[in-house]
N, C-alpha and C positions, 0 to 999 in steps of 0.2 A: 359969197360962196366962191372957192378956188375955180378957176377955169384954166384953160390950156396955156395961157400966157405965163403961168406959174410953174409949167412943168418943163424940164429941160428936154432937149432932144434925146439925151442919154436915158432919161427916165422913161420916156415915151418908148423908146426901142427896148428897153429891158422888160416891158410888161406886154404880153401879147394882146390883152384887151385894148389897152391904150393904143398899141401899134394898129390893131385893127380899125379902131374909131378913126385914127388919123388917115389911114389909108382910104377909108370910106368917106372922108370929107366930113365927119361929124365933129362936134364941138367936144372936147375932152372935159366933160362936166361929170360930176358925181351921178347925176341922174342917168346919163347917157351910159356910163360905166356899169351902173347897177342893171339897168335895162339890157345891156349886152350880156352880162354875166347870168341873170336870172330870167330874162324874158320879160319881166315887168318887176315893179317895186313891191317886194313882198309886204303883206300887211303887217305881220309880226316882225319888223326889223329889230334885231337884237344887237347887243354889244359884240358878240362873236363875229356876226356879218360885217359891222361897221370896221372892225379891226383887220377884216380882209381887204379893205380898200387901200389904194395907195395912200400913204400919209397925208399928201396935200389935197386928197379929196375927202378926207374924212371930216364928217360934221356930227360931233357927239350930241349935239341938241336934238337930232332926229332919232336918237335911240329910245326905244320904249324901255320903261323901267318895269 
């Protein structure tokens, strides 16, 4: 799974969620991004939600069909 060492400073600064995670000292992971965005990981995670994640955090194997 992609983590913060794969995201450039420019990518982090361009995304308010990533920037907030970094400011708060949290790992820039897919799970933290989703929890920060939605409060928890939704049970019915779908393709349209996955597509909203930064490209480097997307994991299409987690999408329910």
